[in-house]
C-alpha distance (Angstrom), angle and dihedral (degrees) to the residues before:
residue distance angle dihedral
M1 . . .
P2 3.83 . .
R3 3.81 90.7 .
R4 3.80 91.9 50.6
W5 3.79 89.4 46.8
D6 3.81 91.2 51.5
R7 3.81 90.2 50.3
L8 3.80 91.4 50.0
M9 3.80 92.0 49.4
S10 3.80 89.6 48.6
F11 3.81 91.0 54.1
L12 3.80 91.0 47.6
F13 3.80 91.5 49.9
I14 3.80 92.0 50.4
G15 3.81 90.1 48.4
V16 3.79 92.7 51.5
V17 3.81 91.8 48.6
A18 3.80 91.1 49.2
L19 3.80 91.5 48.5
A20 3.78 91.4 49.6
A21 3.78 91.1 49.5
G22 3.78 90.7 51.0
C23 3.78 92.0 50.5
A24 3.78 90.9 49.3
T25 3.79 91.9 59.2
Q26 3.82 91.9 62.0
Q27 3.78 106.0 44.5
E28 3.78 114.5 -167.3
L29 3.78 112.1 -111.7
T30 3.79 128.2 -144.8
P31 3.81 121.4 -155.8
M32 3.76 123.5 -120.2
Q33 3.80 103.9 -110.9
A34 3.77 130.1 -157.9
A35 3.79 117.4 -119.7
E36 3.79 107.1 -73.7
T37 3.78 115.3 -108.5
P38 3.82 124.6 -174.6
L39 3.82 88.4 -99.2
I40 3.82 92.8 51.7
A41 3.81 90.5 46.6
K42 3.81 89.9 52.6
G43 3.80 90.1 49.1
R44 3.80 91.6 50.4
A45 3.80 90.9 52.5
L46 3.81 91.2 49.1
F47 3.82 90.9 46.5
N48 3.81 88.5 60.1
D49 3.84 95.9 40.1
V50 3.83 115.6 112.1
K51 3.81 89.2 -163.3
L52 3.79 87.6 83.7
S53 3.83 88.2 72.9
A54 3.80 127.5 71.0
D55 3.81 96.3 -124.1
G56 3.79 96.2 39.5
K57 3.81 91.7 -122.0
W58 3.80 102.9 97.0
S59 3.77 131.9 66.5
C60 3.79 130.5 168.6
A61 3.80 86.8 -99.9
T62 3.82 91.3 59.3
C63 3.80 90.0 75.7
H64 3.82 95.7 22.4
P65 3.83 106.0 45.1
N66 3.80 126.4 166.3
H67 3.79 94.7 48.9
G68 3.78 99.1 -42.3
H69 3.82 100.6 -36.0
T70 3.84 121.4 125.8
N71 3.80 135.9 -79.6
N72 3.83 89.3 -144.9
K73 3.81 93.6 -122.2
T74 3.80 135.7 125.5
Y75 3.80 121.4 -131.1
V76 3.76 146.0 -176.6
G77 3.75 101.0 -154.4
L78 3.80 101.4 -42.6
D79 3.80 95.9 -31.9
V80 3.80 114.9 107.0
V81 3.81 109.6 -127.4
P82 3.82 133.1 -174.9
D83 3.78 116.2 -82.5
G84 3.78 109.3 -96.4
D85 3.80 94.7 32.7
P86 3.83 103.2 149.5
K87 3.81 89.6 -137.7
G88 3.79 93.9 45.8
R89 3.77 127.3 100.0
S90 3.79 122.0 -155.4
T91 3.79 116.2 -132.7
P92 3.82 110.5 -105.8
T93 3.76 125.6 -151.2
L94 3.80 115.9 -103.9
W95 3.78 92.7 -148.7
G96 3.77 111.9 119.5
A97 3.81 93.3 21.6
A98 3.80 90.2 139.3
T99 3.82 89.7 72.0
R100 3.83 96.5 49.2
Q101 3.78 131.0 95.9
A102 3.83 101.4 177.7
F103 3.80 117.2 67.5
S104 3.81 130.8 -167.5
W105 3.80 119.6 25.6
A106 3.80 91.2 -83.2
G107 3.79 91.9 46.3
T108 3.79 89.7 -128.0
A109 3.81 98.2 130.7
P110 3.82 109.0 93.2
S111 3.80 92.6 -150.7
L112 3.79 142.4 8.0
Q113 3.80 90.5 -104.7
A114 3.81 91.4 52.3
N115 3.79 90.1 50.3
M116 3.81 92.8 50.1
R117 3.80 92.1 47.2
G118 3.80 90.4 51.9
I119 3.79 92.3 51.5
I120 3.82 93.6 47.7
V121 3.81 95.1 47.0
N122 3.80 103.1 32.4
R123 3.79 104.5 30.8
M124 3.77 104.9 25.1
K125 3.82 89.9 34.8
G126 3.76 88.2 -139.1
P127 3.80 130.5 151.9
E128 3.78 121.2 -75.4
P129 3.82 104.4 -81.3
S130 3.77 117.7 -126.8
P131 3.81 120.0 -118.2
D132 3.82 88.5 -110.3
T133 3.81 90.4 54.8
L134 3.80 92.2 52.1
V135 3.81 92.6 46.2
A136 3.81 91.0 52.3
L137 3.82 93.5 45.5
E138 3.79 90.9 49.8
A139 3.80 91.8 49.7
Y140 3.81 90.7 53.1
V141 3.80 95.9 45.9
R142 3.80 92.3 46.6
S143 3.80 89.3 52.1
L144 3.82 90.8 64.1
G145 3.79 110.3 95.5
Y146 3.78 130.2 176.1
P147 3.82 116.5 -80.5
P148 3.81 118.2 -95.3
N149 3.80 107.7 -85.4
P150 3.82 119.7 -159.5
N151 3.82 90.0 -172.6
L152 3.81 95.0 60.7
N153 3.79 133.1 65.7
A154 3.81 120.2 -141.7
D155 3.82 90.7 -100.0
G156 3.80 93.0 54.5
T157 3.80 97.1 -103.0
P158 3.82 119.7 128.7
S159 3.79 113.4 -90.9
P160 3.82 123.0 -133.0
A161 3.82 87.0 -97.2
A162 3.82 93.4 60.5
P163 3.82 117.9 107.1
T164 3.79 116.0 -96.1
A165 3.82 92.0 -116.9
A166 3.81 89.9 54.5
K167 3.80 90.7 52.5
R168 3.80 89.5 52.4
G169 3.79 88.1 46.6
Y170 3.80 91.2 55.9
A171 3.80 89.0 57.0
V172 3.83 88.6 51.0
F173 3.83 89.7 48.0
R174 3.80 90.3 57.0
R175 3.80 96.1 39.2
A176 3.80 92.8 50.6
G177 3.81 92.0 50.5
C178 3.81 96.1 -117.1
Q179 3.82 90.1 141.3
A180 3.81 89.9 66.5
C181 3.81 87.3 81.5
H182 3.81 101.7 14.7
L183 3.79 104.0 52.6
P184 3.82 118.6 -169.6
P185 2.94 138.3 -91.2
T186 3.83 93.9 30.1
F187 3.82 92.4 24.4
D188 3.80 94.5 -141.8
K189 3.79 139.0 92.9
K190 3.77 126.4 -118.3
D191 3.80 97.7 -133.4
V192 3.81 136.2 47.1
E193 3.79 126.6 -93.8
D194 3.78 140.0 -158.3
V195 3.79 101.8 -96.8
L196 3.80 118.6 -153.5
A197 3.82 89.5 -32.4
G198 3.79 88.6 -70.7
G199 3.79 101.1 107.9
K200 3.77 139.3 -70.9
F201 3.78 120.9 -52.7
K202 3.77 136.6 166.3
V203 3.79 115.8 -93.4
P204 3.81 102.3 -119.4
S205 3.77 123.8 -137.8
L206 3.80 115.7 -104.3
R207 3.81 93.0 -147.2
V208 3.83 111.5 122.3
V209 3.83 86.1 0.8
S210 3.80 92.4 150.6
H211 3.82 87.4 66.6
T212 3.83 99.0 46.0
A213 3.83 105.0 71.8
P214 2.99 136.3 176.8
Y215 3.79 96.8 67.2
F216 3.81 136.7 -138.9
H217 3.79 123.5 29.6
D218 3.82 92.6 -70.9
G219 3.79 96.6 40.2
R220 3.80 92.4 -117.0
F221 3.81 95.4 153.1
A222 3.79 124.3 58.7
T223 3.81 96.7 -166.1
L224 3.76 136.9 45.9
E225 3.81 90.2 -128.2
Q226 3.82 91.2 58.4
A227 3.79 92.9 48.1
V228 3.81 93.9 48.4
R229 3.80 93.8 47.6
Y230 3.81 92.7 47.7
M231 3.79 93.3 48.7
W232 3.81 92.5 46.5
E233 3.83 92.3 49.7
Y234 3.80 90.6 48.8
Q235 3.80 92.9 49.5
Q236 3.81 90.4 44.5
K237 3.80 90.9 56.7
A238 3.80 90.1 46.7
G239 3.80 90.2 52.8
T240 3.79 93.6 -123.0
T241 3.80 98.5 117.9
E242 3.76 139.2 35.2
K243 3.79 130.5 -108.1
L244 3.78 113.2 -81.7
T245 3.78 129.4 -161.4
E246 3.80 124.3 -129.0
G247 3.79 87.2 -104.8
D248 3.81 90.1 53.1
L249 3.80 90.8 52.9
R250 3.80 92.1 48.9
D251 3.79 91.2 50.2
L252 3.81 91.0 47.2
V253 3.81 90.4 54.5
E254 3.81 90.1 48.8
F255 3.80 89.9 53.9
L256 3.81 91.2 50.5
R257 3.80 89.8 50.3
V258 3.81 92.2 62.0
L259 3.81 96.0 49.1
């Protein structure tokens, strides 16, 4: 019995160590937030208020936890769907919203307030929000900046602290023409684009991209490596990028991981 007990405890210890190691590889991020004003505080309370939904079960924070980030799920309306569902839309982060001009994946909302109203009324089936509610929500969302990043300079170039592979990856990023759609330092584009001949969608920011899986508007790719390879192969066939080696692709992914 003691020997079996020792073996069991050994397995448990190994499992705990492995779990801890796995958690360490994906450190939770916290956005840089503007100084809280009464209006921002009101918006934060509303953002977490389930009364904005018809059934009293959903708030903005349900899909955008951790101060407006992402729950890493794909939805049609409020129904969770498999990643890659052509009707699905992956939940984007709201961090950095102050720098954006196109809202919703299709870029159809003319403003952040219009986008939030549409989600409350059409997806959460909640009551018509008052103008004051929308003003407060917008103030809160726009207060959420990207987390401090020691690996990135203000202009979007890798800092001296960035890993060597990421610095090589930045050179690949420029050489392959990725910045044509993902312009530093926000690594997005202000308008919408034809995406893979399947319609027009907003070009998402690549900031904190290692924490925003699944990837693409419909969440079709579970990993960053899959998304990068697919996009490169598509652009290669279209003649809009150059041939990259496997090492180039690995370095490119490492650069994206530090954004």
